[in-house]
C-alpha positions in Angstrom: 26.8 28.2 -71.0 27.9 30.0 -68.1 25.1 29.2 -66.9 25.0 25.5 -67.5 28.8 25.2 -65.8 28.1 27.2 -63.0 24.4 24.7 -62.4 26.9 21.8 -63.2 29.6 22.7 -60.2 26.6 23.0 -58.0 25.2 19.8 -58.6 29.0 18.2 -58.6 29.9 20.2 -55.5 27.3 17.9 -53.5 28.3 14.7 -54.9 25.0 14.7 -57.0 26.7 13.5 -60.3 29.4 11.6 -58.7 26.4 9.2 -56.9 24.1 9.1 -60.2 23.0 5.8 -61.0 21.6 5.4 -64.8 18.4 6.7 -63.9 18.1 10.1 -64.6 18.0 12.4 -62.2 17.5 15.7 -63.1 13.8 15.3 -64.2 12.2 12.8 -62.5 8.8 11.5 -63.6 7.0 7.7 -63.8 10.4 6.6 -66.4 12.3 6.3 -64.0 10.2 4.8 -61.5 9.6 1.7 -63.8 13.7 1.4 -64.1 13.5 -1.4 -61.3 17.4 -2.7 -61.6 19.1 -2.5 -57.8 20.8 0.8 -57.5 23.7 1.0 -56.3 26.8 4.1 -55.8 30.4 3.8 -53.9 28.0 4.6 -51.2 25.0 3.8 -50.9 23.7 0.0 -52.0 20.4 -1.5 -52.2 19.9 -3.6 -48.9 17.7 -6.2 -51.6 15.7 -6.8 -48.6 11.4 -6.5 -48.6 9.7 -6.5 -45.1 6.7 -7.2 -46.3 4.4 -3.8 -46.8 5.3 -3.3 -42.9 4.4 0.1 -42.0 7.0 2.9 -41.1 5.3 6.1 -39.6 6.9 9.5 -40.2 6.1 12.1 -38.4 6.3 16.0 -39.6 4.8 19.2 -40.0 2.3 19.8 -42.8 0.6 23.1 -43.4 -1.5 22.0 -46.5 -3.7 20.1 -43.3 -6.2 21.2 -41.0 -7.3 24.3 -42.4 -3.9 26.0 -42.0 -3.3 29.6 -44.4 -0.6 28.7 -46.3 1.4 32.1 -45.7 5.3 31.7 -47.5 5.2 29.4 -50.8 7.8 26.8 -49.1 4.8 26.1 -46.9 3.3 23.7 -49.6 6.2 21.2 -49.1 6.3 18.5 -46.3 9.6 17.0 -45.3 8.3 13.6 -45.7 6.0 13.1 -48.1 3.9 15.1 -51.2 0.4 13.4 -51.5 0.6 13.1 -55.3 3.1 14.1 -58.5 1.8 17.8 -59.5 3.9 19.0 -62.1 6.2 21.1 -59.6 10.1 20.4 -59.3 9.9 20.1 -55.8 6.6 17.9 -54.6 6.8 15.6 -57.2 10.8 14.8 -56.7 9.5 15.0 -52.6 7.1 11.7 -54.2 9.2 9.7 -56.2 11.6 9.9 -53.3 9.4 7.9 -51.3 8.4 5.9 -53.7 11.5 5.0 -54.7 11.5 3.9 -50.5 8.8 1.9 -50.7 9.6 0.1 -53.6 13.0 -0.9 -52.6 12.6 -2.0 -49.4 8.8 -3.5 -49.2 7.6 -0.8 -47.1 4.5 1.7 -46.7 5.1 4.7 -45.4 2.4 6.2 -43.5 2.4 10.5 -42.5 1.4 11.1 -39.0 0.7 14.8 -40.0 2.1 17.1 -36.3 0.0 20.1 -37.1 2.2 23.4 -38.6 5.6 24.8 -37.5 4.2 26.0 -34.3 2.3 23.2 -32.9 4.1 20.3 -34.1 6.9 20.3 -31.3 4.1 19.7 -28.8 2.0 17.3 -31.0 4.5 15.2 -30.8 5.8 15.6 -27.4 2.0 14.1 -26.6 2.4 11.0 -28.2 5.4 10.0 -27.1 4.1 10.4 -23.5 1.4 9.0 -24.0 3.5 6.0 -25.5 1.8 6.1 -28.6 4.0 4.3 -31.7 2.1 6.2 -34.3 5.6 8.0 -35.3 8.7 6.1 -35.9 10.5 8.8 -37.4 9.9 12.5 -37.0 11.5 16.0 -38.9 11.2 18.4 -36.5 12.2 21.9 -36.5 15.0 23.8 -34.8 12.6 25.8 -31.9 11.8 22.4 -30.4 15.4 21.3 -29.7 15.4 22.5 -26.4 12.6 20.3 -25.8 13.7 17.6 -26.9 17.7 16.9 -26.7 17.5 17.7 -23.3 15.2 15.1 -22.5 14.8 10.9 -22.6 12.2 11.5 -25.2 14.3 10.7 -28.3 16.9 8.0 -28.8 20.2 8.3 -29.8 20.8 8.0 -33.8 24.2 6.0 -33.7 22.6 3.0 -31.8 20.0 2.7 -34.8 21.6 -0.2 -37.2 21.6 -0.4 -40.9 22.5 3.6 -41.4 25.9 5.2 -41.7 25.9 8.6 -40.7 29.2 8.9 -42.6 27.5 9.0 -46.2 27.5 12.6 -48.4 23.5 12.4 -48.3 24.0 13.6 -44.4 25.1 16.9 -43.5 28.6 16.0 -42.2 28.8 19.7 -40.5 26.0 18.5 -38.3 27.0 14.9 -37.9 29.8 16.8 -36.4 28.6 18.9 -33.5 25.8 17.2 -32.8 27.6 13.9 -31.5 28.5 14.4 -28.0 30.5 11.8 -26.0 28.9 9.0 -28.4 25.6 10.4 -28.8 23.5 11.8 -31.4 20.0 12.4 -31.1 19.7 14.6 -34.3 20.4 15.0 -37.5 19.7 16.6 -40.6 21.1 16.2 -44.2 19.9 16.4 -47.7 16.7 14.4 -46.3 15.3 17.5 -45.1 14.0 20.2 -47.8 13.2 23.2 -45.1 17.1 23.1 -43.6 18.0 24.2 -47.3 15.4 26.7 -47.1 16.2 27.6 -44.0 19.7 29.1 -45.2 20.1 32.7 -43.5 21.6 35.0 -46.0 21.5 38.6 -47.4 19.3 39.1 -51.0 20.4 42.7 -52.6 18.2 44.7 -55.7 20.9 44.8 -58.6 19.2 47.5 -60.1 19.8 50.0 -56.7 23.3 48.8 -56.7 24.1 49.8 -60.4 21.7 53.6 -60.1 23.9 54.2 -57.2 27.1 53.0 -58.9 28.4 50.5 -55.8 31.2 47.8 -55.6 30.3 44.6 -57.6 29.2 42.6 -54.7 30.3 39.0 -55.9 34.0 41.0 -56.5 33.6 41.7 -52.7 33.1 38.5 -51.3 35.1 37.3 -53.4 38.0 39.2 -52.5 36.6 38.5 -48.7 35.4 42.4 -48.6 32.0 41.8 -48.2 32.0 42.5 -44.4 29.9 44.0 -41.8 31.3 47.3 -42.0 30.8 47.6 -45.8 27.5 46.6 -45.4 27.0 49.2 -42.8 28.4 51.9 -45.2 25.9 50.6 -48.7 23.0 50.9 -46.6 23.9 53.9 -45.4 24.7 55.8 -48.5 21.4 55.1 -50.2 18.6 55.5 -47.8 16.4 58.9 -47.7 13.7 60.3 -47.4 11.7 60.2 -51.0 9.3 62.8 -50.1 11.3 65.2 -48.7 8.9 65.5 -45.3 11.6 65.2 -42.8 9.8 61.7 -41.6 11.4 58.0 -42.6 8.4 56.2 -43.1 6.6 52.9 -45.3 7.0 55.7 -48.4 10.4 56.1 -48.5 14.0 54.5 -49.4 16.3 52.0 -47.0 19.3 50.6 -47.3 18.4 47.3 -45.3 15.5 45.0 -43.8 16.2 42.8 -41.4 15.3 40.9 -38.4 16.0 41.6 -34.7 18.1 38.1 -34.8 20.7 39.7 -37.2 23.0 40.5 -34.1 22.8 36.2 -33.3 23.6 35.6 -36.7 26.1 38.3 -37.5 27.6 37.2 -34.6 28.1 33.8 -35.8 28.5 34.8 -39.3 31.7 36.7 -37.7 33.1 33.6 -36.7 31.7 33.2 -33.1 30.9 30.2 -31.6 28.7 30.0 -28.9 30.1 26.9 -27.0 32.9 24.5 -28.5 33.5 21.3 -27.0 37.4 20.1 -25.6 39.1 17.3 -26.1 36.9 15.3 -23.6 34.0 16.9 -26.1 32.4 18.7 -23.1 31.0 21.8 -24.8 32.7 25.3 -23.3 31.5 28.2 -23.3 33.0 31.1 -26.6 30.6 33.4 -27.1 31.3 36.2 -24.1 34.2 37.7 -26.3 36.1 41.0 -27.4 34.7 39.9 -31.0 31.1 39.3 -30.3 31.4 42.8 -28.1 32.6 44.5 -30.9 29.8 43.0 -33.7 27.2 43.4 -31.1 28.4 47.0 -30.5 28.7 47.9 -34.1 25.2 45.9 -35.4 22.8 46.9 -32.9 22.8 51.0 -33.5 22.6 49.9 -37.0 19.7 48.3 -37.0 18.1 50.8 -34.2 18.8 53.2 -36.7 14.7 53.6 -38.3 16.9 55.9 -41.1 18.5 53.3 -42.7 16.9 49.9 -41.4 13.6 48.4 -40.7 13.3 46.1 -38.1 10.0 46.1 -36.9 6.8 48.2 -37.1 4.2 47.1 -34.5 1.3 48.7 -37.0 2.3 45.5 -39.0 0.3 42.0 -37.6 3.5 40.7 -39.7 5.9 42.7 -40.6 8.2 40.4 -43.0 5.3 39.8 -45.8 3.3 43.1 -45.1 6.2 45.7 -45.2 9.5 44.3 -45.8 8.6 42.5 -48.9 6.2 45.1 -50.0 9.3 47.7 -49.8 11.6 45.3 -51.7 9.4 44.3 -54.5 9.1 48.5 -54.8 12.7 48.9 -55.2 13.1 51.3 -52.0 15.4 48.7 -50.3 18.9 47.8 -51.5 19.6 44.8 -49.1 16.7 42.3 -47.8 18.3 39.7 -45.0 16.2 36.7 -44.7 16.0 33.3 -45.0 16.6 32.0 -48.8 13.1 30.6 -48.9 12.4 34.9 -49.6 13.7 34.1 -52.8 10.5 32.1 -54.2 8.8 35.1 -53.2 10.5 37.2 -55.6 10.2 35.0 -58.7 8.0 38.6 -60.2 10.1 41.0 -58.7 10.8 42.9 -61.8 14.4 44.6 -60.7 16.7 42.1 -60.9 18.1 41.0 -57.3 21.0 38.4 -56.0 22.0 36.1 -53.6 25.3 36.8 -51.4 26.3 35.2 -47.9 26.0 37.1 -44.4 28.7 39.2 -44.3 32.2 38.4 -42.2 32.8 40.9 -39.9 36.2 41.7 -41.4 38.5 41.0 -44.2 40.7 39.3 -42.2 38.3 36.8 -41.4 39.2 33.4 -43.5 35.6 31.4 -44.3 32.0 33.0 -44.5 29.7 31.3 -42.1 25.9 30.3 -42.8 23.4 30.1 -40.1 20.5 28.8 -40.3 16.9 29.8 -39.1 15.8 27.7 -36.1 12.1 28.2 -37.2 12.4 26.8 -40.4 15.1 24.3 -40.4 14.5 20.6 -39.4 15.6 17.5 -38.3 15.4 14.1 -38.1 14.6 12.5 -34.3 13.5 9.0 -33.6 11.1 8.4 -30.6 11.8 6.0 -28.0 8.1 4.9 -28.5 9.8 3.0 -32.3 9.8 -0.7 -31.8 11.3 -1.1 -35.5 15.1 0.2 -35.6 16.0 -2.5 -38.1 13.4 -0.8 -40.7 13.9 2.7 -39.2 18.1 2.2 -40.5 17.1 0.8 -43.8 14.5 3.9 -44.3 16.3 7.0 -43.2 19.6 5.5 -45.4 16.9 4.9 -48.7 15.4 8.6 -47.8 18.8 10.3 -47.6 20.7 8.9 -50.8 17.0 9.7 -52.7 16.6 12.7 -51.3 20.5 13.6 -53.2 19.2 11.6 -55.8 15.5 13.9 -56.6 15.3 16.3 -54.1 17.9 18.3 -53.9 18.6 18.7 -57.3 14.7 19.5 -57.5 15.9 22.6 -55.6 18.9 23.4 -57.1 19.1 23.7 -60.0 14.9 23.9 -61.0 13.8 25.8 -59.1 16.4 27.7 -57.0 18.6 28.8 -60.8 16.2 28.3 -62.9 13.7 30.4 -61.3 14.8 32.4 -58.5 18.4 33.0 -58.9 19.5 35.1 -61.6 22.7 35.3 -62.5 25.2 32.7 -62.0 27.4 35.0 -59.8 24.2 34.1 -57.2 24.8 30.3 -57.8 28.3 30.6 -56.9 27.3 32.6 -53.6 24.4 29.9 -53.2 28.3 27.2 -53.4 29.4 29.3 -50.6 26.6 29.3 -48.7 25.7 25.7 -48.6 29.2 24.7 -48.0 29.3 26.9 -44.7 26.3 25.5 -43.3 26.9 26.3 -39.4 25.5 23.9 -36.3 26.3 24.7 -32.9 24.7 22.7 -29.7 24.1 26.1 -27.6 22.1 27.0 -30.8 19.4 24.5 -30.4 19.7 23.4 -27.0 19.7 27.7 -25.9 21.4 26.9 -23.5 20.5 30.0 -20.5 18.4 31.9 -23.3 21.7 32.2 -25.6 19.1 32.4 -28.6 17.4 35.1 -27.9 19.6 37.4 -25.3 20.7 39.2 -28.8 17.4 39.7 -29.9 16.2 41.3 -26.6 19.4 43.2 -26.4 17.8 44.9 -29.8 14.5 45.2 -28.2 15.9 47.1 -25.2 18.3 49.0 -27.3 21.7 47.2 -25.2 25.2 47.5 -27.1 27.0 45.7 -24.0 27.4 42.5 -24.6 29.6 41.2 -21.6 27.4 42.8 -19.2 24.3 41.3 -20.0 25.7 38.1 -21.2 27.2 38.2 -17.3 22.8 37.9 -16.4 23.0 34.7 -18.7 26.4 33.2 -18.0 25.7 30.6 -14.6 22.7 29.9 -15.8 23.6 28.6 -19.0 26.9 27.1 -17.6 24.1 24.8 -15.5 22.5 24.1 -18.1 25.2 22.3 -19.8 26.5 21.0 -16.7 23.5 18.7 -17.0 23.0 18.0 -20.2 27.1 16.3 -20.2 24.9 14.7 -16.7 22.7 13.4 -18.9 25.1 12.0 -22.0 28.1 11.2 -20.5 
């Protein structure tokens, strides 16, 4: 019953139940599709239009194409479509979503594979620069946003008719942050399954926590005591040399497995904004603060302490999969911080694990903040080559709505809670994680190279943030000014 209540709360939070129609949304199948009555909710109404099988071309990275070797479980999914139903809840929800959109609007969705996340941005750029109109809508991962946001290759989404970005299937945090002088070039929400996968969180080994009689992690979150100092303290309390040879290596026991970007993630999770818009909507640099300096100064030496943490190892081509994952699965690490997608790799882990939001900097901080991996999170963009504005707006709305109805529930209910997270407390933590997503224009524009400043400092073993930031501050401001001039 506790699990049932927890799941209902999650679904209610995302307005899934409140927006549900008479169709079943928990187990989408062919029976659901056959119900052809007009779909109506408090927000969404079928436009009752038929575009006579007009083709709408959607571009997205698709790792199942061109012989690409699937590395992570989530790479089996594509934001834009599913080729066929196969019994996998997320796959089938994506398939059903597109089927409903096609039937409701009388359109044909044509998928334009753009390669992998590594190549998609450049491939789409070539298409746009060639004035080719084979992509009307694109899902693009955040790593390539600086390429598009400062150019004339994509259009203002606010200029597209028949789409309302105040609707609940659009992430309102992204809508607010990405509107700059009335222009919004990117957006995300339920329409993007990869945005759900991209949330950075902490996994912890419950067996280790119990063996070392550590404080209840969930209660720490509830009492606002899950902080960076607490995480460091716990990590140090468990790390040790297993075989007593005096050398910490792959066979030993660690407190934290982390990415070198963790200083950036922790700074943001600590309540620091890289930029903040002023009353006129102009982004102002707000990262160079005493709080940032304190976080970096505290965290960097800890991340570099090879007796407690693993952040890198040149011996491994892919340190996350080849070293960190086996270490965590083997019950030799207390914490593993990474994207939520890692949970799908832990389904067969013998020991129970839980999930926590990124820690606060201190207990006085009001909220937790969730950072999205720029590599995994995807955003909707519309190329300037699009000449189907009317259709595009209707398709975006329908895809957003039916993603909320089918895809998000499949992710939250079936995949995350029933197959990955193993306790009701973790379900509560997921609410916190998903409720407090953080977006910052500087994070995606990468003005002045601010995105990579933090991991570079870790790599160079530097802790003085103010002096390192001073090296890029002028460039960052110059690039902000250029963006303002372009859009204002």
